[in-house]
C-alpha positions as CSV (number, residue, x, y, z in Angstrom):
1,M,-101.6,-89.7,-33.7
2,A,-103.6,-89.6,-30.2
3,R,-101.4,-90.5,-27.0
4,T,-102.1,-89.6,-23.4
5,P,-99.7,-87.1,-22.2
6,K,-97.4,-87.6,-19.3
7,V,-98.3,-85.9,-16.3
8,S,-95.7,-84.5,-14.4
9,D,-94.4,-85.5,-10.8
10,G,-92.8,-82.2,-10.0
11,T,-89.3,-83.0,-9.7
12,A,-88.3,-81.0,-12.6
13,S,-84.8,-79.8,-12.3
14,G,-85.4,-76.6,-11.6
15,D,-87.1,-77.2,-8.5
16,T,-84.2,-76.5,-5.7
17,T,-85.6,-79.5,-3.5
18,S,-84.6,-82.1,-6.4
19,G,-81.3,-82.8,-4.7
20,E,-83.5,-83.8,-1.8
21,Q,-85.9,-85.7,-4.4
22,H,-83.0,-87.7,-6.4
23,G,-81.5,-88.7,-3.3
24,V,-78.1,-86.8,-3.8
25,G,-75.7,-85.8,-0.7
26,G,-79.8,-86.7,1.3
27,G,-80.5,-87.2,5.2
28,P,-81.0,-89.8,7.1
29,E,-84.4,-90.4,4.9
30,T,-82.9,-90.3,1.3
31,T,-80.9,-93.1,-0.5
32,R,-77.9,-91.9,-2.0
33,L,-77.3,-92.1,-5.7
34,P,-74.4,-93.7,-7.1
35,P,-71.8,-91.4,-8.1
36,R,-72.0,-91.2,-11.8
37,E,-75.9,-90.7,-11.4
38,A,-75.2,-88.3,-8.8
39,I,-72.8,-86.0,-11.2
40,V,-75.4,-86.5,-13.6
41,E,-78.6,-84.8,-11.6
42,A,-75.6,-82.5,-10.3
43,L,-75.3,-80.9,-13.9
44,M,-78.8,-80.7,-14.7
45,R,-80.2,-78.9,-11.4
46,L,-77.0,-76.0,-12.0
47,A,-77.3,-75.8,-15.6
48,A,-81.7,-75.2,-15.2
49,E,-80.4,-72.4,-12.7
50,Q,-77.3,-70.7,-14.2
51,P,-75.7,-70.2,-17.8
52,W,-74.0,-73.3,-19.1
53,N,-70.4,-71.9,-19.2
54,D,-70.5,-70.7,-15.8
55,I,-71.1,-74.4,-14.3
56,E,-67.3,-75.5,-13.5
57,I,-66.6,-79.0,-12.7
58,A,-65.6,-78.4,-8.7
59,D,-69.4,-76.9,-8.9
60,I,-70.9,-79.9,-10.3
61,A,-69.1,-82.0,-7.9
62,R,-69.9,-80.0,-5.0
63,E,-73.7,-79.7,-6.1
64,A,-73.3,-84.2,-6.0
65,G,-71.7,-84.4,-3.2
66,V,-68.4,-85.7,-4.7
67,S,-64.6,-85.4,-4.4
68,L,-62.8,-83.8,-7.6
69,A,-61.3,-87.5,-7.3
70,E,-64.6,-89.5,-7.9
71,F,-65.8,-86.7,-10.7
72,R,-63.1,-87.2,-12.2
73,D,-62.9,-91.1,-12.0
74,A,-66.6,-91.0,-13.2
75,Y,-66.2,-88.4,-16.0
76,P,-63.4,-86.7,-17.6
77,S,-65.3,-83.3,-18.2
78,K,-68.3,-81.3,-17.9
79,G,-69.7,-82.5,-21.6
80,A,-68.7,-85.9,-20.9
81,V,-71.5,-85.8,-18.0
82,L,-73.9,-84.5,-21.0
83,G,-73.1,-88.2,-22.5
84,G,-74.0,-89.8,-19.1
85,F,-76.8,-88.0,-19.2
86,A,-78.3,-89.4,-22.4
87,R,-77.0,-93.2,-20.8
88,M,-79.7,-92.6,-18.6
89,I,-82.3,-91.3,-20.4
90,D,-81.5,-94.2,-23.1
91,K,-82.1,-96.6,-20.2
92,Q,-84.8,-95.6,-18.8
93,V,-86.5,-95.7,-22.3
94,L,-85.4,-99.3,-22.8
95,E,-86.4,-100.4,-19.6
96,G,-89.9,-99.2,-20.3
97,A,-90.2,-100.5,-23.6
98,S,-93.5,-103.0,-24.4
99,D,-94.5,-105.5,-26.9
100,D,-98.1,-103.6,-26.7
101,L,-97.3,-102.1,-30.2
102,D,-95.2,-105.1,-32.0
103,E,-98.0,-105.7,-34.2
104,E,-98.0,-101.9,-35.1
105,P,-96.7,-100.1,-38.3
106,T,-93.4,-99.1,-38.0
107,R,-94.0,-95.7,-37.8
108,E,-96.7,-95.7,-35.0
109,R,-93.6,-98.2,-32.8
110,L,-91.2,-95.3,-33.6
111,F,-93.2,-92.4,-32.7
112,D,-94.3,-94.2,-29.2
113,V,-90.5,-94.4,-28.4
114,L,-89.5,-91.1,-29.4
115,M,-92.1,-89.6,-27.5
116,R,-91.2,-91.4,-24.5
117,R,-87.9,-90.2,-24.6
118,L,-89.2,-86.8,-24.7
119,D,-91.4,-87.7,-21.4
120,A,-88.4,-89.4,-19.5
121,M,-86.2,-86.3,-20.1
122,D,-89.5,-84.1,-19.5
123,P,-88.1,-82.9,-16.0
124,Y,-84.6,-81.6,-17.3
125,K,-86.8,-79.2,-19.9
126,P,-85.2,-76.1,-18.0
127,A,-82.0,-77.4,-17.9
128,L,-81.8,-78.6,-21.6
129,R,-83.3,-75.2,-22.5
130,R,-80.1,-73.5,-21.5
131,I,-77.7,-76.3,-22.5
132,A,-79.5,-76.1,-25.8
133,F,-79.3,-72.6,-26.4
134,A,-75.5,-71.9,-24.6
135,L,-74.0,-75.1,-27.4
136,R,-76.1,-73.8,-30.8
137,G,-72.7,-71.6,-31.9
138,D,-70.3,-74.2,-30.8
139,P,-69.7,-76.5,-33.5
140,L,-67.1,-78.8,-32.2
141,S,-69.5,-79.4,-29.2
142,L,-71.9,-80.0,-31.3
143,A,-70.2,-82.8,-33.6
144,A,-69.5,-84.4,-30.4
145,L,-73.0,-84.3,-29.4
146,N,-73.8,-85.5,-32.6
147,Q,-72.1,-88.9,-32.0
148,V,-73.4,-89.3,-28.9
149,A,-77.1,-89.3,-30.1
150,L,-76.2,-91.4,-33.2
151,N,-75.4,-94.2,-30.1
152,S,-78.6,-93.4,-28.5
153,Q,-81.0,-93.3,-31.6
154,R,-78.9,-96.4,-32.4
155,F,-81.0,-98.2,-29.5
156,M,-84.1,-96.1,-30.1
157,L,-84.5,-97.8,-33.7
158,A,-83.6,-101.3,-32.3
159,S,-86.6,-100.9,-29.6
160,A,-88.8,-100.1,-32.4
161,G,-88.1,-102.6,-34.3
162,I,-85.7,-100.8,-37.3
163,S,-82.4,-102.0,-38.2
164,T,-79.6,-99.5,-38.4
165,E,-77.2,-102.3,-40.6
166,G,-76.8,-102.3,-44.3
167,P,-75.5,-99.7,-46.9
168,L,-78.1,-97.1,-45.6
169,G,-77.9,-97.8,-41.8
170,R,-75.9,-95.2,-41.3
171,L,-78.1,-92.8,-43.4
172,K,-81.1,-93.8,-41.8
173,L,-79.7,-93.2,-38.0
174,Q,-78.0,-90.0,-38.9
175,G,-81.7,-89.3,-40.4
176,V,-83.5,-89.6,-37.1
177,V,-81.0,-87.4,-35.1
178,I,-81.8,-84.9,-37.3
179,A,-85.5,-85.4,-36.9
180,F,-85.1,-85.6,-33.6
181,A,-83.3,-82.6,-32.6
182,R,-85.4,-80.9,-34.9
183,V,-88.8,-82.2,-33.0
184,M,-86.4,-81.2,-29.7
185,E,-86.6,-77.6,-31.0
186,V,-90.4,-77.6,-30.8
187,W,-90.3,-79.6,-27.5
188,L,-88.7,-77.0,-25.6
189,E,-90.4,-74.5,-26.4
190,D,-94.1,-76.4,-26.2
191,E,-95.7,-75.4,-22.6
192,D,-99.0,-77.1,-23.8
193,P,-99.3,-80.3,-21.5
194,A,-100.4,-82.0,-23.8
195,L,-97.5,-81.5,-25.9
196,A,-99.8,-81.0,-29.3
197,R,-97.3,-78.9,-31.4
198,T,-94.3,-81.9,-30.2
199,M,-96.6,-84.4,-31.5
200,A,-97.4,-82.6,-34.5
201,A,-93.6,-82.0,-35.5
202,L,-92.5,-85.9,-34.6
203,D,-95.4,-86.9,-36.5
204,R,-94.0,-84.8,-39.7
205,E,-90.2,-85.6,-39.2
206,I,-90.6,-89.2,-39.4
207,R,-93.2,-89.4,-42.6
208,N,-90.5,-87.1,-44.1
209,G,-88.3,-89.6,-43.1
210,E,-89.8,-92.4,-44.6
211,R,-90.1,-90.8,-47.6
212,F,-86.9,-90.4,-47.9
213,M,-85.6,-93.1,-47.3
214,E,-87.8,-94.8,-49.7
215,R,-86.1,-92.6,-52.6
216,A,-82.7,-93.2,-51.1
217,E,-83.7,-96.8,-51.5
218,D,-84.6,-96.7,-55.1
219,V,-81.6,-94.7,-56.0
220,R,-79.8,-97.7,-54.3
221,R,-81.0,-100.0,-56.6
222,L,-80.9,-98.0,-59.7
223,T,-77.1,-97.4,-58.8
224,A,-76.4,-100.8,-57.9
225,P,-75.4,-101.9,-61.2
226,F,-72.5,-99.1,-61.6
227,R,-71.5,-99.7,-57.8
228,A,-71.0,-103.1,-59.0
229,L,-68.7,-102.4,-62.0
230,A,-67.0,-99.8,-59.3
231,Q,-66.0,-102.1,-57.2
232,S,-64.6,-104.8,-59.5
233,L,-62.6,-101.7,-61.2
234,A,-61.1,-101.0,-57.7
235,E,-60.7,-104.8,-56.6
236,G,-58.5,-104.8,-60.0
237,G,-56.3,-102.3,-59.0
238,R,-55.4,-103.2,-55.8
239,R,-54.2,-106.8,-56.6
240,R,-52.0,-105.1,-59.1
241,R,-50.8,-102.7,-56.7
242,R,-50.7,-106.0,-54.7
243,R,-48.6,-108.1,-57.7
244,D,-46.4,-104.9,-58.2
245,R,-45.3,-104.8,-54.4
246,R,-44.5,-108.3,-54.6
247,D,-42.3,-107.9,-57.0
248,D,-40.0,-105.0,-55.6
249,A,-40.0,-106.8,-52.8
250,R,-38.1,-109.9,-54.5
251,D,-35.7,-107.2,-56.1
252,D,-35.0,-105.9,-52.8
253,R,-34.3,-109.0,-51.5
254,N,-32.3,-109.8,-54.5
255,E,-30.1,-106.6,-54.1
256,D,-29.7,-107.2,-50.2
257,E,-28.5,-110.6,-50.1
258,G,-25.5,-111.4,-47.9
259,N,-26.2,-108.0,-45.9
260,P,-27.1,-109.1,-42.7
261,L,-29.1,-105.9,-41.9
262,G,-31.2,-106.1,-45.1
263,G,-30.2,-103.1,-46.1
264,D,-31.2,-101.1,-43.3
265,P,-29.1,-98.9,-41.3
266,A,-31.7,-98.7,-39.1
267,A,-31.8,-102.1,-38.2
268,A,-28.6,-102.0,-36.3
269,I,-30.0,-99.6,-33.9
């Protein structure tokens, strides 16, 4: 898939002047960012320069030019700022969407959306490389980030015209999250401006995903009669349990007749 690489504008997060470029705590010629955006930019600058575990919330607040009270009002934790970063990237990708590829195959539309997502993340590549390395061995953080990624990819797939609803929607969504994580591993180490390795990895993951979903759909069709039978048996069991509970309730009411507390001592409290 041919594609023109994005040319860097020199605002990478590792640049020590990026605070001025992004308007964080800048002078009279810069525009101050809203606190939520300023905090995201501050964290990414710090993460590009020092280990993730060394960054404290007070450091982020100081870098962003906000008070701890403003930080707390915007985000509950340092990790939550990464969620804010993901939403910021989501917005950039969605605002840059066009209808140029509406008539193209699904594969081409998804490829374009995910490459635009990588383009939007490019200025923050040094920070993301450090963060990915630091969180690689932290299962709880990875689980939290997976949920953030699910929310992001839901909108990426929608932008590509791909549904995430229905019986296989969740499987499709999680599959894209895993595939994009694999592509990011290549992208973080890909220093070629043309991103040839990254694009090849993304194309491969999308094709593999297509084949997997085709097999999943086949399995779903083949197992449809068995699932219908299982659902019918489950519904019958639920109806029996509801009937038994109603019978038990009637018996209880008969036993409690004349007792204003209904036989439950706690009702008097």
